[in-house]
C-alpha positions in Angstrom: -82.3 42.8 63.5 -80.3 44.8 61.1 -78.4 48.0 62.1 -81.2 50.4 61.1 -83.8 48.3 62.9 -81.7 48.4 66.1 -81.2 52.2 65.8 -84.9 52.7 65.3 -85.7 50.6 68.4 -83.0 52.5 70.4 -84.4 55.9 69.3 -87.9 54.8 70.2 -86.8 53.7 73.7 -84.9 57.0 74.3 -87.4 59.4 72.9 -90.6 57.5 73.7 -92.0 57.4 70.1 -91.4 55.7 66.9 -89.2 57.1 64.2 -88.7 55.5 60.8 -85.3 55.8 59.1 -85.6 57.7 55.8 -82.0 57.5 54.6 -78.7 56.0 55.6 -75.2 56.1 54.3 -71.6 55.1 55.2 -69.2 58.0 54.7 -65.4 57.9 54.3 -63.2 60.9 54.2 -59.4 61.4 53.8 -57.0 64.2 53.5 -58.4 66.9 51.2 -62.0 65.8 51.6 -64.9 67.8 53.0 -68.6 68.2 52.4 -70.5 71.3 51.2 -73.1 73.3 53.1 -76.4 73.2 51.1 -78.0 76.4 50.1 -81.5 74.9 50.5 -83.2 75.4 53.9 -83.6 72.2 55.7 -86.7 70.8 57.4 -86.6 69.6 61.0 -85.1 66.2 61.2 -83.5 63.7 63.5 -79.9 62.5 62.7 -77.9 59.6 64.1 -74.2 59.2 63.6 -72.1 56.1 64.4 -68.5 57.2 64.6 -66.3 54.3 63.4 -62.8 55.7 63.7 -60.8 57.5 66.4 -60.0 60.9 65.1 -57.8 63.7 66.4 -59.4 67.1 66.5 -56.4 68.7 64.8 -57.1 66.6 61.7 -60.3 68.6 60.9 -63.2 66.5 59.7 -65.6 67.3 62.5 -69.3 67.7 61.8 -70.4 71.3 62.1 -74.0 72.2 62.6 -74.9 75.8 61.7 -78.0 77.9 62.0 -78.3 81.6 60.9 -74.7 81.4 59.7 -73.3 80.5 63.1 -71.9 77.2 64.3 -74.3 76.0 67.0 -72.8 72.5 67.5 -69.6 70.7 66.6 -69.5 66.8 66.7 -66.1 65.3 67.2 -65.4 61.7 66.2 -64.6 59.0 68.7 -64.6 55.3 67.7 -67.6 53.3 68.7 -69.6 56.3 69.8 -73.1 57.3 68.8 -74.6 60.8 68.4 -78.3 61.5 68.1 -79.1 65.1 67.0 -82.5 66.8 66.6 -81.8 69.2 63.8 -84.2 72.2 63.9 -85.7 73.6 60.7 -83.3 75.9 58.9 -80.2 74.2 60.5 -77.6 72.7 58.1 -74.5 70.6 58.6 -71.2 69.8 56.9 -68.0 67.9 57.4 -65.0 70.2 57.8 -62.0 70.0 55.5 -59.6 67.1 56.4 -56.1 68.7 56.6 -52.6 67.4 56.1 -52.2 66.3 59.7 -54.5 63.4 59.0 -51.8 61.8 56.8 -53.2 58.6 55.3 -55.8 58.0 58.0 -59.4 57.8 56.9 -62.5 59.1 58.8 -65.4 56.7 58.6 -68.9 57.1 60.0 -72.5 56.0 59.4 -75.2 58.7 59.0 -78.9 57.9 59.5 -81.7 60.4 58.8 -85.1 60.1 60.4 
């Protein structure tokens, strides 16, 4: 099976019901990069992240999940780890600015939306 099929099967086993992946992407960030927080309200969704690189917290680049303008969860990157997040309606997420301490290192992860 391909990666998405394996993740779909894993999610089904863990949660006890089938979920179909809607979107997936491989993301790479370096010093100076970040993502923006959308102004549009989000619908409830399930997100999976495969963290591909070890990453020090002082580099920035963590995934911040916010709801009602407050951070409710911070995902830190650790190589070969997997995060499965049920994002409630109205919650949003972004990747924090990668600062100078990252040097030439690159942050890489896979994001899958269900």
